N, CA, C and O of each residue as an XYZ file, in Angstrom:
472
protein
N     -20.806      6.679    -21.981
C     -19.819      7.662    -21.614
C     -19.876      7.984    -20.125
O     -18.844      8.168    -19.479
N     -21.090      8.050    -19.590
C     -21.257      8.370    -18.175
C     -20.618      7.294    -17.299
O     -19.987      7.611    -16.290
N     -20.778      6.010    -17.684
C     -20.194      4.923    -16.902
C     -18.670      4.951    -16.956
O     -18.008      4.568    -15.990
N     -18.118      5.394    -18.059
C     -16.656      5.525    -18.144
C     -16.156      6.579    -17.168
O     -15.135      6.389    -16.507
N     -16.872      7.679    -17.080
C     -16.500      8.740    -16.148
C     -16.617      8.257    -14.707
O     -15.733      8.507    -13.887
N     -17.700      7.572    -14.408
C     -17.877      7.031    -13.056
C     -16.773      6.038    -12.736
O     -16.250      6.041    -11.621
N     -16.406      5.189    -13.687
C     -15.355      4.204    -13.471
C     -14.003      4.890    -13.275
O     -13.216      4.467    -12.428
N     -13.729      5.924    -14.035
C     -12.482      6.662    -13.897
C     -12.394      7.333    -12.525
O     -11.372      7.234    -11.847
N     -13.448      8.003    -12.128
C     -13.475      8.660    -10.814
C     -13.372      7.614     -9.704
O     -12.645      7.803     -8.728
N     -14.100      6.518     -9.863
C     -14.017      5.432     -8.878
C     -12.613      4.864     -8.793
O     -12.132      4.572     -7.698
N     -11.947      4.703     -9.925
C     -10.578      4.204     -9.936
C      -9.631      5.136     -9.204
O      -8.765      4.683     -8.456
N      -9.789      6.435     -9.414
C      -8.958      7.413     -8.714
C      -9.209      7.387     -7.212
O      -8.281      7.521     -6.413
N     -10.448      7.217     -6.845
C     -10.780      7.122     -5.419
C     -10.124      5.879     -4.820
O      -9.620      5.927     -3.697
N     -10.126      4.774     -5.554
C      -9.525      3.556     -5.017
C      -8.001      3.639     -4.969
O      -7.382      2.946     -4.161
N      -7.386      4.455     -5.799
C      -5.946      4.699     -5.674
C      -5.668      5.431     -4.359
O      -4.712      5.116     -3.652
N      -6.504      6.397     -4.048
C      -6.375      7.120     -2.783
C      -6.605      6.170     -1.606
O      -5.893      6.230     -0.604
N      -7.596      5.300     -1.734
C      -7.871      4.313     -0.683
C      -6.683      3.383     -0.498
O      -6.332      3.050      0.634
N      -6.054      2.958     -1.596
C      -4.885      2.085     -1.502
C      -3.767      2.772     -0.728
O      -3.157      2.157      0.146
N      -3.488      4.034     -1.034
C      -2.449      4.746     -0.290
C      -2.834      4.881      1.177
O      -1.993      4.706      2.059
N      -4.096      5.191      1.441
C      -4.542      5.344      2.829
C      -4.398      4.040      3.604
O      -3.998      4.052      4.769
N      -4.717      2.928      2.976
C      -4.554      1.634      3.646
C      -3.081      1.337      3.921
O      -2.732      0.891      5.014
N      -2.229      1.578      2.948
C      -0.794      1.352      3.156
C      -0.293      2.245      4.282
O       0.473      1.796      5.134
N      -0.722      3.514      4.295
C      -0.303      4.431      5.355
C      -0.782      3.936      6.722
O      -0.015      3.936      7.685
N      -2.031      3.520      6.808
C      -2.574      3.040      8.074
C      -1.806      1.820      8.577
O      -1.455      1.752      9.755
N      -1.543      0.859      7.696
C      -0.826     -0.339      8.115
C       0.621     -0.029      8.477
O       1.171     -0.649      9.387
N       1.245      0.913      7.785
C       2.609      1.318      8.137
C       2.633      1.985      9.517
O       3.534      1.737     10.319
N       1.643      2.824      9.781
C       1.569      3.479     11.090
C       1.366      2.451     12.192
O       2.000      2.536     13.243
N       0.485      1.476     11.961
C       0.273      0.428     12.955
C       1.542     -0.393     13.162
O       1.851     -0.788     14.286
N       2.268     -0.646     12.094
C       3.533     -1.374     12.187
C       4.516     -0.617     13.073
O       5.125     -1.203     13.969
N       4.673      0.691     12.824
C       5.604      1.491     13.610
C       5.197      1.551     15.076
O       6.044      1.432     15.963
N       3.915      1.733     15.333
C       3.443      1.769     16.718
C       3.674      0.433     17.414
O       4.061      0.394     18.582
N       3.440     -0.644     16.706
C       3.623     -1.979     17.282
C       5.079     -2.253     17.632
O       5.376     -3.006     18.559
N       5.979     -1.636     16.884
C       7.403     -1.859     17.125
C       8.048     -0.758     17.971
O       9.267     -0.594     17.962
N       7.238     -0.024     18.685
C       7.742      0.904     19.687
C       8.200      2.260     19.197
O       8.842      2.988     19.954
N       7.902      2.623     17.985
C       8.272      3.953     17.487
C       7.228      4.937     18.011
O       6.038      4.802     17.725
N       7.676      5.914     18.770
C       6.757      6.869     19.383
C       6.908      8.277     18.821
O       5.948      9.048     18.830
N       8.105      8.628     18.330
C       8.352      9.988     17.869
C       8.037     10.129     16.384
O       8.440      9.297     15.572
N       7.331     11.164     16.048
C       7.000     11.508     14.663
C       6.421     10.307     13.901
O       6.845     10.017     12.783
N       5.476      9.630     14.495
C       4.915      8.421     13.892
C       4.201      8.735     12.586
O       4.354      8.000     11.610
N       3.431      9.804     12.549
C       2.695     10.127     11.317
C       3.642     10.476     10.173
O       3.431     10.045      9.039
N       4.674     11.247     10.462
C       5.632     11.609      9.414
C       6.389     10.388      8.919
O       6.587     10.217      7.716
N       6.809      9.546      9.842
C       7.530      8.335      9.460
C       6.625      7.389      8.681
O       7.055      6.771      7.707
N       5.365      7.278      9.113
C       4.421      6.415      8.394
C       4.167      6.957      6.990
O       4.021      6.187      6.041
N       4.114      8.273      6.859
C       3.908      8.870      5.541
C       5.085      8.578      4.616
O       4.888      8.228      3.452
N       6.300      8.719      5.123
C       7.472      8.412      4.302
C       7.511      6.932      3.930
O       7.774      6.584      2.778
N       7.254      6.078      4.891
C       7.249      4.637      4.651
C       6.157      4.262      3.652
O       6.391      3.468      2.741
N       4.979      4.825      3.820
C       3.866      4.525      2.917
C       4.108      5.066      1.515
O       3.740      4.426      0.530
N       4.723      6.237      1.418
C       4.983      6.821      0.106
C       5.911      5.935     -0.710
O       5.642      5.652     -1.877
N       6.995      5.499     -0.098
C       7.937      4.649     -0.832
C       7.366      3.271     -1.106
O       7.618      2.694     -2.163
N       6.600      2.737     -0.163
C       5.958      1.445     -0.397
C       4.947      1.550     -1.531
O       4.887      0.677     -2.397
N       4.154      2.617     -1.525
C       3.177      2.841     -2.584
C       3.870      3.004     -3.929
O       3.397      2.485     -4.940
N       4.988      3.724     -3.946
C       5.739      3.892     -5.192
C       6.237      2.545     -5.706
O       6.177      2.281     -6.907
N       6.724      1.698     -4.815
C       7.164      0.365     -5.219
C       6.028     -0.467     -5.773
O       6.190     -1.169     -6.772
N       4.886     -0.391     -5.130
C       3.705     -1.122     -5.608
C       3.290     -0.598     -6.979
O       3.008     -1.385     -7.883
N       3.249      0.709     -7.139
C       2.814      1.309     -8.414
C       3.747      0.925     -9.552
O       3.289      0.560    -10.635
N       5.036      1.003     -9.317
C       5.992      0.615    -10.356
C       5.885     -0.876    -10.639
O       5.950     -1.297    -11.794
N       5.723     -1.668     -9.602
C       5.571     -3.110     -9.790
C       4.321     -3.469    -10.567
O       4.332     -4.417    -11.353
N       3.241     -2.725    -10.361
C       2.015     -2.988    -11.103
C       2.146     -2.634    -12.572
O       1.499     -3.249    -13.420
N       2.974     -1.652    -12.879
C       3.185     -1.266    -14.276
C       3.902     -2.382    -15.034
O       3.509     -2.729    -16.148
N       4.939     -2.937    -14.438
C       5.726     -3.967    -15.126
C       4.985     -5.296    -15.198
O       4.892     -5.902    -16.265
N       4.479     -5.731    -14.111
C       3.697     -6.964    -14.039
C       3.030     -6.949    -12.674
O       3.573     -6.388    -11.722
N       1.890     -7.543    -12.575
C       1.161     -7.527    -11.306
C       2.019     -8.115    -10.187
O       2.002     -7.604     -9.067
N       2.759     -9.167    -10.470
C       3.585     -9.787     -9.443
C       4.717     -8.877     -8.996
O       5.239     -9.040     -7.894
N       5.105     -7.919     -9.836
C       6.155     -6.981     -9.465
C       5.790     -6.146     -8.255
O       6.669     -5.725     -7.504
N       4.506     -5.903     -8.057
C       4.060     -5.133     -6.905
C       4.388     -5.859     -5.606
O       4.671     -5.229     -4.587
N       4.350     -7.171     -5.649
C       4.618     -7.965     -4.452
C       6.111     -8.155     -4.219
O       6.520     -8.729     -3.209
N       6.924     -7.673     -5.154
C       8.382     -7.700     -4.984
C       8.885     -6.296     -4.662
O       9.589     -6.098     -3.672
N       8.527     -5.326     -5.494
C       9.019     -3.964     -5.303
C       8.393     -3.262     -4.102
O       9.058     -2.454     -3.454
N       7.139     -3.548     -3.792
C       6.490     -2.927     -2.628
C       7.171     -3.306     -1.322
O       7.574     -2.419     -0.569
N       7.315     -4.614     -1.025
C       8.022     -4.993      0.203
C       9.485     -4.538      0.220
O      10.015     -4.181      1.272
N      10.130     -4.552     -0.942
C      11.518     -4.102     -1.002
C      11.616     -2.621     -0.648
O      12.507     -2.218      0.101
N      10.701     -1.809     -1.185
C      10.691     -0.376     -0.869
C      10.386     -0.162      0.609
O      10.977      0.715      1.238
N       9.474     -0.949      1.171
C       9.164     -0.877      2.598
C      10.422     -1.173      3.414
O      10.753     -0.442      4.347
N      11.110     -2.241      3.058
C      12.325     -2.654      3.774
C      13.405     -1.588      3.688
O      14.017     -1.240      4.697
N      13.646     -1.061      2.473
C      14.702     -0.066      2.289
C      14.394      1.222      3.057
O      15.300      1.831      3.627
N      13.142      1.637      3.078
C      12.768      2.842      3.803
C      12.831      2.608      5.299
O      13.251      3.488      6.050
N      12.418      1.436      5.736
C      12.414      1.121      7.166
C      13.827      1.105      7.734
O      14.026      1.416      8.909
N      14.795      0.752      6.925
C      16.185      0.743      7.399
C      16.635      2.129      7.823
O      17.530      2.252      8.658
N      16.036      3.174      7.267
C      16.365      4.547      7.651
C      15.761      4.959      8.981
O      16.205      5.933      9.588
N      14.768      4.237      9.434
C      14.140      4.500     10.730
C      14.742      3.523     11.734
O      15.103      2.400     11.383
N      14.843      3.946     12.943
C      15.448      3.086     13.962
C      14.404      2.192     14.619
O      14.243      2.205     15.839
N      13.708      1.428     13.818
C      12.712      0.490     14.352
C      13.419     -0.814     14.713
O      14.196     -1.343     13.918
N      13.156     -1.322     15.885
C      13.823     -2.553     16.321
C      13.188     -3.798     15.694
O      12.437     -4.516     16.355
N      13.487     -4.044     14.438
C      12.916     -5.190     13.734
C      14.005     -5.775     12.836
O      14.795     -5.039     12.245
N      14.039     -7.086     12.740
C      15.055     -7.739     11.913
C      14.772     -7.520     10.429
O      13.665     -7.147     10.041
N      15.791     -7.757      9.612
C      15.634     -7.541      8.174
C      14.597     -8.478      7.567
O      13.780     -8.063      6.745
N      14.636     -9.741      7.976
C      13.660    -10.708      7.458
C      12.237    -10.354      7.849
O      11.315    -10.460      7.041
N      12.066     -9.932      9.100
C      10.727     -9.547      9.563
C      10.237     -8.306      8.826
O       9.048     -8.190      8.528
N      11.144     -7.379      8.530
C      10.747     -6.166      7.809
C      10.253     -6.504      6.410
O       9.271     -5.929      5.941
N      10.923     -7.429      5.746
C      10.485     -7.837      4.404
C       9.123     -8.514      4.475
O       8.249     -8.225      3.658
N       8.928     -9.406      5.437
C       7.642    -10.098      5.563
C       6.527     -9.140      5.964
O       5.401     -9.268      5.482
N       6.824     -8.188      6.837
C       5.819     -7.187      7.185
C       5.457     -6.363      5.961
O       4.282     -6.080      5.730
N       6.449     -5.977      5.178
C       6.181     -5.230      3.945
C       5.318     -6.023      2.990
O       4.392     -5.483      2.384
N       5.619     -7.308      2.852
C       4.809     -8.170      1.990
C       3.375     -8.258      2.498
O       2.429     -8.209      1.712
N       3.217     -8.388      3.802
C       1.874     -8.457      4.381
C       1.091     -7.176      4.185
O      -0.094     -7.211      3.854
N       1.750     -6.043      4.388
C       1.086     -4.748      4.213
C       0.654     -4.566      2.765
O      -0.466     -4.132      2.496
N       1.542     -4.898      1.833
C       1.217     -4.760      0.406
C       0.080     -5.703      0.030
O      -0.868     -5.293     -0.640
N       0.163     -6.953      0.450
C      -0.856     -7.941      0.103
C      -2.218     -7.565      0.663
O      -3.219     -7.609     -0.053
N      -2.264     -7.196      1.933
C      -3.533     -6.839      2.560
C      -4.122     -5.576      1.933
O      -5.322     -5.522      1.662
N      -3.290     -4.566      1.703
C      -3.784     -3.321      1.110
C      -4.307     -3.540     -0.307
O      -5.384     -3.059     -0.658
N      -3.539     -4.268     -1.120
C      -3.993     -4.545     -2.487
C      -5.236     -5.430     -2.496
O      -6.124     -5.227     -3.323
N      -5.316     -6.398     -1.604
C      -6.481     -7.278     -1.544
C      -7.755     -6.530     -1.195
O      -8.789     -6.718     -1.836
N      -7.681     -5.676     -0.171
C      -8.854     -4.898      0.235
C      -9.271     -3.945     -0.885
O     -10.456     -3.821     -1.195
N      -8.296     -3.277     -1.485
C      -8.602     -2.333     -2.561
C      -9.170     -3.045     -3.779
O     -10.142     -2.574     -4.370
N      -8.582     -4.167     -4.163
C      -9.072     -4.913     -5.327
C     -10.486     -5.418     -5.105
O     -11.323     -5.338     -6.004
N     -10.759     -5.937     -3.918
C     -12.111     -6.422     -3.627
C     -13.121     -5.274     -3.686
O     -14.205     -5.425     -4.248
N     -12.769     -4.151     -3.119
C     -13.661     -2.991     -3.171
C     -13.871     -2.483     -4.581
O     -14.988     -2.123     -4.952
N     -12.796     -2.450     -5.382
C     -12.923     -1.966     -6.754
C     -13.738     -2.926     -7.604
O     -14.525     -2.483     -8.441
N     -13.570     -4.228     -7.412
C     -14.391     -5.190     -8.154
C     -15.863     -5.059     -7.773
O     -16.744     -5.168     -8.625
N     -16.120     -4.824     -6.492
C     -17.494     -4.577     -6.068
C     -18.060     -3.316     -6.683
O     -19.225     -3.279     -7.077
N     -17.237     -2.279     -6.767
C     -17.652     -1.032     -7.400
C     -17.963     -1.243     -8.878
O     -18.981     -0.758     -9.373
N     -17.091     -1.965     -9.589
C     -17.330     -2.238    -11.013
C     -18.611     -3.038    -11.209
O     -19.357     -2.796    -12.158
N     -18.867     -3.982    -10.324
C     -20.096     -4.768    -10.416
C     -21.322     -3.877    -10.175
O     -22.351     -4.011    -10.837
N     -21.176     -2.967     -9.210
C     -22.268     -2.062     -8.869
C     -22.656     -1.174    -10.053
O     -23.841     -0.929    -10.280
N     -21.670     -0.693    -10.805
C     -21.976      0.192    -11.933
C     -22.225     -0.575    -13.213
O     -22.495      0.030    -14.250
N     -22.142     -1.898    -13.164
C     -22.452     -2.716    -14.320
C     -21.323     -2.883    -15.307
O     -21.551     -3.315    -16.437
N     -20.097     -2.548    -14.904
C     -18.960     -2.673    -15.803
C     -18.288     -4.042    -15.689
O     -17.409     -4.369    -16.485
N     -18.688     -4.822    -14.725
C     -18.049     -6.129    -14.501
C     -19.069     -7.226    -14.589
O     -18.731     -8.399    -14.430
């Protein structure tokens, strides 16, 4: 029972880490593309919608996260005046989702191994 609780708490922590990684990469994306005003607020909005797309995509099928996450990133980015083409926005969204999920998954698998659940 104790390991289940640790795994549940660890899982919740890794959900927070996933959002933080998406937010960080979105902020770096905006800074790289010359957005200077309200970067944190814009990154939060971009990360929130991207995270929502990833979460919904993970519910339907794991591959859905790699479709809905970049799509949500692209749709939200269109509302910001970032000087980036539509194709580049989709690829950046895909990269942000892939890198964030990869880092989080690797960390969570390491955590599960550490507690003996894997």
